[in-house]
C-alpha positions in Angstrom: 5.1 -5.9 -11.3 3.1 -8.9 -12.4 1.9 -11.5 -10.0 4.8 -13.7 -11.0 7.2 -11.0 -10.0 8.2 -10.1 -13.6 8.1 -6.5 -14.9 4.7 -5.6 -16.3 5.4 -5.3 -20.0 2.1 -6.4 -21.4 0.4 -3.1 -21.7 -3.2 -3.2 -20.3 -3.6 -7.0 -20.5 -5.8 -8.2 -17.6 -5.2 -11.6 -16.2 -8.3 -12.9 -14.6 -7.0 -16.4 -14.1 -4.3 -15.3 -11.6 -5.1 -13.7 -8.3 -3.8 -10.1 -7.9 -3.2 -8.5 -4.4 -5.3 -5.5 -5.3 -8.3 -7.6 -6.1 -7.8 -10.0 -3.2 -7.8 -7.0 -0.8 -10.8 -5.6 -2.6 -12.6 -8.9 -1.8 -11.6 -8.8 1.8 -12.7 -5.2 2.2 -16.2 -6.0 0.8 -15.7 -4.9 -2.8 -16.9 -6.4 -6.0 -14.1 -5.7 -8.4 -12.5 -9.1 -8.3 -12.6 -12.4 -10.2 -13.0 -16.1 -9.3 -9.2 -16.6 -8.9 -9.0 -13.7 -6.5 -12.0 -14.9 -4.4 -10.6 -18.5 -4.3 -7.2 -17.2 -3.2 -8.7 -14.8 -0.6 -10.9 -17.6 0.9 -7.9 -20.0 1.0 -5.8 -17.5 2.8 -8.4 -16.9 5.4 -8.6 -20.6 6.1 -4.9 -20.6 6.8 -4.5 -17.2 8.4 -7.9 -15.7 9.3 -6.0 -12.8 10.9 -5.3 -11.5 7.4 -8.8 -10.1 7.3 -8.1 -8.1 10.5 -4.8 -6.9 8.9 -6.5 -5.7 5.7 -9.2 -3.8 7.5 -6.8 -2.3 10.1 -4.4 -1.4 7.3 -7.1 0.7 5.6 -7.8 2.5 8.8 -4.0 3.1 9.3 -3.9 4.7 5.8 -6.8 7.0 6.6 -5.2 8.1 9.9 -1.8 8.7 8.4 -3.2 10.8 5.6 -5.3 12.8 8.0 -2.1 13.3 10.1 -0.1 14.5 7.1 -2.8 16.8 5.9 -3.1 18.4 9.4 0.7 19.0 9.1 0.4 20.8 5.8 0.9 18.1 3.2 -1.0 18.8 0.0 0.5 16.2 -2.3 0.5 12.4 -2.0 2.1 9.6 -4.0 0.3 6.3 -3.2 2.4 3.3 -4.4 0.6 0.0 -4.7 -2.7 1.8 -4.2 -5.0 -1.1 -5.2 -8.6 -0.7 -6.1 -10.2 2.4 -4.5 -12.0 1.8 -1.2 -13.7 4.8 0.3 -12.4 6.8 2.0 -9.3 6.8 -0.1 -6.3 9.1 -0.1 -7.8 11.9 -2.2 -11.1 11.9 -0.3 -9.3 12.2 3.1 -6.7 14.7 1.9 -9.3 16.9 0.1 -11.3 17.3 3.3 -8.5 19.5 4.6 -7.2 20.9 1.3 -9.8 20.7 -1.6 -6.9 21.2 -4.1 -4.8 18.5 -2.6 -3.1 16.5 -5.4 -2.8 12.7 -5.4 -1.1 10.2 -7.7 -2.2 6.5 -7.4 0.2 3.8 -8.7 -0.7 0.2 -9.2 0.3 -2.5 -11.7 -3.1 -4.0 -12.0 -5.1 -2.6 -15.0 -8.4 -3.4 -13.2 -7.4 -1.2 -10.2 -6.4 1.5 -12.6 -9.7 1.4 -14.6 -11.8 1.6 -11.4 -9.6 4.3 -9.9 -9.8 6.4 -13.1 -13.6 6.1 -13.1 -13.8 7.3 -9.5 -11.3 10.2 -9.6 -12.5 13.8 -9.6 -12.2 15.3 -13.1 -10.5 18.5 -11.9 -6.8 17.7 -12.5 -6.1 17.0 -8.8 -5.6 13.2 -9.2 -3.7 10.9 -11.6 -3.8 7.2 -11.9 -0.6 5.5 -13.1 -0.5 1.9 -14.2 3.1 0.8 -13.6 5.5 -1.5 -11.9 6.6 0.1 -8.6 10.1 -1.0 -9.3 10.2 1.3 -12.3 11.0 4.2 -10.1 12.1 6.6 -12.8 9.1 5.8 -14.9 6.7 6.3 -12.0 8.2 9.6 -10.9 8.2 10.9 -14.5 4.5 10.2 -14.7 3.8 11.5 -11.2 5.4 14.9 -12.2 2.4 15.6 -14.4 0.5 16.2 -11.2 3.0 16.6 -8.3 5.6 19.3 -7.7 8.6 17.4 -6.2 10.2 20.7 -5.1 7.5 20.8 -2.4 6.8 18.2 0.3 5.0 15.0 -0.6 3.4 12.3 1.4 4.8 9.0 0.1 2.8 5.9 0.9 3.7 2.2 0.7 0.7 0.7 2.5 0.5 -3.1 2.3 2.4 -3.1 -1.0 6.1 -4.1 -0.2 5.2 -7.5 1.1 4.4 -8.3 -2.6 8.0 -7.6 -3.5 10.6 -10.4 -3.5 13.8 -10.1 -1.4 15.8 -10.3 -4.6 14.2 -7.0 -5.7 15.4 -5.3 -2.4 12.3 -3.4 -1.3 14.4 -1.1 1.0 16.4 0.0 -2.0 13.3 0.6 -4.0 12.0 2.9 -1.2 15.4 4.7 -1.1 15.1 5.6 -4.7 11.7 7.2 -4.2 13.0 9.0 -1.1 15.8 10.7 -3.1 13.1 12.5 -5.2 11.4 14.0 -2.2 11.8 17.5 -0.7 12.6 18.1 3.0 9.4 18.2 5.0 7.9 15.2 3.2 6.7 12.1 4.9 7.0 8.3 4.4 4.1 6.1 5.4 4.8 2.4 5.3 3.0 -0.8 6.4 4.0 -4.4 5.9 2.7 -7.8 6.9 4.7 -9.8 9.4 5.3 -13.4 10.1 6.4 -12.9 13.7 3.2 -14.1 15.3 2.6 -17.3 13.3 5.7 -18.2 11.3 4.5 -21.6 10.1 1.0 -20.4 9.0 2.5 -17.4 7.3 4.9 -19.7 5.4 2.0 -21.7 4.2 0.3 -18.5 3.1 3.4 -17.5 1.1 3.7 -21.0 -0.5 0.0 -21.0 -1.4 0.3 -17.6 -3.0 3.3 -18.8 -5.0 1.3 -21.8 -6.2 -1.4 -19.5 -7.5 1.1 -17.2 -9.3 1.1 -14.5 -6.7 3.7 -13.1 -4.2 3.4 -12.6 -0.5 6.6 -12.1 1.6 5.8 -11.4 5.2 8.8 -10.1 7.1 10.1 -9.5 10.7 10.1 -6.1 12.3 13.9 -5.5 11.8 13.5 -6.1 8.0 10.5 -3.8 7.8 12.3 -1.1 9.8 15.2 -1.2 7.3 12.7 -0.1 4.6 12.6 3.3 6.3 16.3 3.7 5.3 17.3 5.2 8.7 14.7 7.9 8.8 13.6 8.8 12.4 10.1 7.4 13.1 7.4 9.5 14.6 5.8 8.3 17.9 4.8 5.6 18.5 7.4 4.2 16.1 7.0 0.9 14.2 4.0 -0.8 15.8 1.1 -3.0 14.7 -1.0 -0.8 12.5 -4.0 -0.7 14.9 -1.7 0.8 17.5 -0.5 3.7 15.4 -2.3 6.7 16.9 -5.8 5.0 17.0 -8.8 7.3 17.0 -9.8 8.1 20.5 -6.8 6.1 21.8 -8.6 2.8 21.4 -7.0 0.4 19.0 -10.1 -1.8 18.9 -10.8 -5.4 20.1 -8.9 -7.1 17.3 -5.8 -4.9 17.3 -3.5 -7.8 18.2 -4.8 -9.8 15.2 -3.8 -7.2 12.6 -0.4 -8.7 11.8 1.0 -5.8 10.0 3.6 -3.3 11.2 3.3 0.4 10.3 5.0 3.7 10.9 5.4 7.2 9.7 8.7 9.0 9.2 9.4 12.7 8.4 12.0 13.4 5.8 
């Protein structure tokens, strides 16, 4: 999906004049793989919603904890949708601490993210980077089958990616299509920004993103829960990401500022 919400049909063209979520998050997380348009958008967002920085950082920590959890429960394959630019520790680094042969497929529509991911991946056949529109479910799954065995359980991750999908594209239905490909015993990990705590400021954020050619659609808890398509959620359910099984039981001092809900479901 391009920043305008249109299918990515321009090959490996890189737009540096339009902010991309992967590169904005990279900037927030202290990375250097971003352009002036990304940095301008990132700084503008933080002026309107400074809590987005807490959400970005807590979201990465949620990803790490969820992958650790799935690995501890025997998952050796992962499909990370909307993976963004690699930020260590990433999915394959966490998973391969438990299973050195764990297999990971990263999917993102930003060629910059793909280029950097490919450069950092181990050259042993355990990881694959796919540049694709997450809405092209059949295309993504066909590519992922080069690395993953879908007859066995898979950890499917949508971490901070679906709030960049418009309502018209029905993110819950997109998730449902991926779920149909998974074997019993798989897991779904999903996190999503919410507008429940500051509706007006989040509306400004969305409008500012649209003016810059990007998409950001924060949603309420019921809409986010529907994206799990009725799957039972593991304890503690759908909570702010800092509160999902925090290390040592301590969610941290800025936990309530991380305005993103997350949960894990078993399939």
